[in-house]
N, C-alpha and C positions, 0 to 999 in steps of 0.2 A: 694487509697481509697478516695472517694469524701467527701465533708464536708456538704452535705445537712443536715445531723444530726450528731452531735458528742456526743458520750457517752464514757467516760473513767472511768472504775472502779479504784478508788484510792487504794483499797485493793491490787491490783496487783502490786503496786509500792513498797511493803515491801521488804527491802533489795536490792532494785534496785537503781542504780545511775542515769540512764538516760532512759527515755521512750520517743520515738518519736511518736507524734500524728499527724494526717493528717494536711496538710497545714502549717507545720513548727511550730506547737505548741509543746513545750518541757516542761516536768515536771521532775525535778530531786529531789532526796532526799530519805531518809529512811522512813520517815512518814510525812504526811502533816496534821495530826490531830491538832486541836486547842490547845492541851496541849503543843505543841512545840512553841506556839506563846506567847509572853510576853506582858501583859497589861502594858503599860508604865505609866499609872496613878494608877495602883494598885486597880482598881475597876472593875465593870462588863461591861464597855463600850467596846463591842466586836469590834467596828469599830476602836478602838485605839490600838488594839493588833499589835505588830510588830513580824514578822516572825523570829524565832531563828534557823531554819534549812535551808539548801540549797534546795530551791524549785524554779524552773524557769518556766515561761510561755513565749513562743516565744523568748527564749534566754534572757529574762530579769530575773535577780535574784531577788527574793522577800525577800531575807535575810535582816532583819533590817527594812523592810518597813511596814508601817501601811496598812490596807486594802485599804483605799482611795488612798494612794501613789502608791500601787501596781496596782490598776485599771488605774490610770492616766499614769503610765510609760509603762505598757503593751499595753494600747490602742495607745499611741504615737509610740510605736515600729513598728506598721504596716505602718506608714508613709502614711496614707490614703489621697489620693487626686484624687479619681476617678471622672471623669467628662463626662457628656453626652452632645454632641454638636448638635445643629440645629440652622441655621441662625445666628443671632447676639447675641443670648441670651443663652449661655451654662448654664447647670444646674449641680451643684455639687451633687454627689450621697452621701446620708447619710452613715456614717460609719457603715456598717453592722456588723463589729467586736465588736463594742462598747458594745452592749447589752450582747453578749456572754461572752466577757471578764469580765464584771461586775459580771455576774452570776457565771462564773468559779472561779474568785478570791474569791467571797463570799463562794462558796462551799469548796474551799481549806482552808480558814480561819475558817470555821465552822466545819472542820473535816469530811465532807461528804465522803461517800464511792465511789461516782461517780461524774464525772463532768456532768453538766446539758446538756440536749439535746437542740439544737437550730435549728430551721427549716430555713436554709438559702434560700431555694427555695421559701418559702412563703414570706420571708422578701424581696427578690429580686423582686417578683411580686408586692408587695405593694409599693416598691420604684419606680418601673416602672410606676405604675398607678399614683403615686404622681407627678412624673416628667411630664408625659403625659398631665396632667391637665393644666400645664403651657403653653402648646402650642396648645392644641386641641380646636376646635371651631366647632359648628354645622353649616352645610350649611343652609342658610336662604332661604326659598321659597319666590317667588314673593308674595307680599301682597297688600291688600287694603290699600291705603295710604292717599287719599284725595278726595275731591269732587269738580268738576268744575261746578259752578253755571250757567255759560253761556251755556254750552252744556247739562247740566242736567245729567252728567254721573260721575260715580266714577272712579278714576284713580288708577293705580297700580304701585307699585315700583318694580324695578328689584330685583331678588334674588341675593345672594352672596354665593361664595364657602366657604367651611369650611376646617378644617384639622383634620386628625386622625393619631395617632401614633400607630405603630405596637408594642403594649405593650408586647406581648408574646415574640417577638424577642428581645426586649430591656431587658426584665427580664432574658432571657437566656444568653445574652452577659454579663450582670452584674454578674450573677452566675458563668459563666465560668472564668471571671476575678478574682473573689474571690477564686475559686478552684485552679487556677494556681498561686495565690499569686501576681497577677498583680494589686496591690491596687492603682496604679496611672494610670490606664487604661484610654485612651481617646476613648470614644465610640460615634459613629455617629448614631443618631436615624433615623429610617426609618419613614418618615412622608408623608402621602398621602393626596391628595386634594379630598375633598368631593364636588360633584357637585349637585346643586339643581335638584330635580326630574323633575320639570316643568319649562318652560319659561313663560314669562308674558302672551303671547297669550293663552297658554294652561291653565294657572291659571284662566284667565279671562273667559274662556269657562266653567269652573266649577261653576261660580257664576250665580245666577238667582234670580228672585223675588220669595221669599219663601212664602209670604202671602201678601194679601191686604185686608184692611177693610175700609169701608166707613160709614159715618153718614151724615145726612142732617142738615143744619143750615141756618138761615137767615143771608145773608151776609151784610145786612145793619145795621146801628147803632153801638153802642159801643161794644156790645158783638161780633159782626162779626169782628170788627177790632182786638179785643183781640185774637180771634181764629186765625186770619191771622198771627199775630205776633208770637204766640206760634208755629204755623206750620213752620214759617220762622226760628225760633230758632232751631227746631229739624231737619229740612231738611239738609241732607248731613252729619249728625253726624255718626261717626264710633265708634262702641263698640268692643273693642278687646276681644279675646277669654279669658274667665274667668273673665272679667271685669263686675262690677255691674253698671248699668245705673240708674240714679236718674232723674226723671222729673223735680223736683225743681232745682236741680243743673244745668240741661241742659238749662232751661230758665233763671235761675237767678231770683233775686227779680223782681216781675212784678209791676214796678213803672211807674208813669206818666212820669218820666224823660226818660224812655225807650219807651214811646209812648203808654203804656197801658192806657185804659180809664175806668172810673167808670161804672160798670155794676152789675147786680144782682148776688150776691153770698151768701153762707150760712155760718154763724159762730155759732156753737153750736145750730144749728137748726133754727136760726133766719135769715131772709132775710135782707141783707145789701147791700149797694152800695160800691163796692171797686174796685180799679184799677185791671184789669185782670179778672174780672168776666166773666165766660164762658169758660175759658181754660180747665175746667174739661172735656169738650167734646173732646178736643184733647187728654188728658191723657186716656180717656175711649177708644177712637178709637185706640190709640197706644196699650192699654192693650189687646184688641181683636186681633190685628195684631200679637203681641208677642206670645200669646197663640197658634194661628193658625200656627205660624212658628215653633213651637216645642221648644220655649225658655221657661225659667223658671221665673215666677214672684216671687219676694221675699217680696214685700210690696204692699198691695192694701187695700183701704178703700171704703166702700159704701157711697153714698150721704145720706144726712139727709132725703130727700124725693125721691120718685121713679122718675127716669129720664124718659123723654119722647122720647129721640132720640135713645135709645137702650133698649133692654129687661132688666127690673130690675134684678139685680144680676150680670149683665155683665158690670157694670160700675166701674169706678175708680176715686174717687174724689181726688183733691189735693188742698193744700193751703200752700203758702210759709211760712216756719217756723212751719208748722203743718203736716197734712197728706200728704204723698208722694206716688208716684207710682214708684216702682223699679223693675228691672228684671236683671237677670244674663245671660250673653251670655255663655250658657253651651255647645256651639259648639266648635270645634277645630280651628276655624278660625274667623277672624273679620267679623262683619256684619255691614251693613249700613242702615240708616233710611232715607226714602223718605217721605216727608210730604208736603201736599199742601191744599189750600182752594180756590177752584174755582167754580163759578156758584152754590154756595150754598152746595157744597159737600166737606166734610172733608175727605181727603184720605191719608192713611198712609200705606206704604209698607215696608217690611223687605227684604233686599237684602243680599244674602249670599250663602254659599254652603249648600245644603240640610242637615237638621238635621234628618228629618223623613225618614223612609224607603220609597222606591218607592211604591206608592199606599196607603200610610198611611196618614190620615188626623186627625186633632185634633180640636174640637170645644167646646165652653162652651154652655151648655143648661141649662136654669133656669126654674123653675116652682114654682108657688105660693103655699105655704103650709098652707095658712090661714091668713087672715088679711093682714098685710103689710110685711109678712115674705116670703122670697124667698130662695129656695134651689138651688144652682148651682152645676151642675155636669160637670166633664171633661170627654168628650166622645171621644173615639178613634175609627176610622173607618179604615178598611183595604179593599181596593177595594169596597168601598161604603157599606160595611157591618159592623155593630157595633161589635167590638171585646172586648171592655172594657168600662165600665161606672162607674166612681168613684165619690164619694162626694168630692166637691172641697171647697166650703165655703157657709156660710149662711149670708144673708143680711137682716137686720131688719130696715124698714123705718118708718117714722112718718106719 
């Protein structure tokens, strides 16, 4: 009889001297009810009872033992040292008898009519899964890794192989060892190499320009220089899958030490001259490129006054230490940002693996709803036909 589950009715032991249970578990005695155990302290502490009748588990006499002593001695009697081997790091298998022994001894000392059931099959599966995690690793696909400013191209890193353990086979071998009483079994795990699905060239072919948005700006003067520096800070940045991008974090403090020059900016609706004035045009251009790529904006603020370089409602103002523009890369792969300011054109592109379905496009469309208030909609097109139009945000200007 296997030991996937053990249940032994103690009532059947009445007037019996020896009963053999599967896998070498022995219970001897006339009765194993708690009334035959003596509390050595004379109070109700059940765990301090000592057994006064001949009862044995796995050949270990419980006579005169407290419950904890019985658990310890019976557990030790299995001489458990089962080990799973792979490479230079063998793993000890947790003693699967330990839980059952504790439950069985407690049942005996409590005068239960049956020994408890224990699902060794499930326990072996759980132990196989635990051990497998020590060795398993996922194969890493080739990924976007860096940007080469000289060539103007993103570079890719080679993928790496992973490992997977045959946990079903491992669980079976552990269970078979337990059933046969081979508690010191030496088991060799079957480990397989996991190969990346694509090589670098195949991965690179998946990447493309997902969106491009442009705005026009005067390249001369301080404002033009600030725009150039902000584009330079963004160009070549990589945003990993699930990562949140912050415009203010990307550029860092926009100070004169970093080359930013005083230009018109707005603080609480008041025009001031501050280093970095004008970079809002870069954050606005990025905002539109992000939306059109199918990525998710997580923080956006309108300007104090209606912008002239983009439709009001489609802007995103920033101020270091204040309003920020943020988005999350909600795709499954890293994306790259390409940003430039040449010949009066601010141009930002998102480079990645398509997020939108083939033929699907997303745009912001804003309309004036009276005075200085603009309602912006997120509009989805499929094969150039509108399939969804939802309210996105409202911008109120001075």
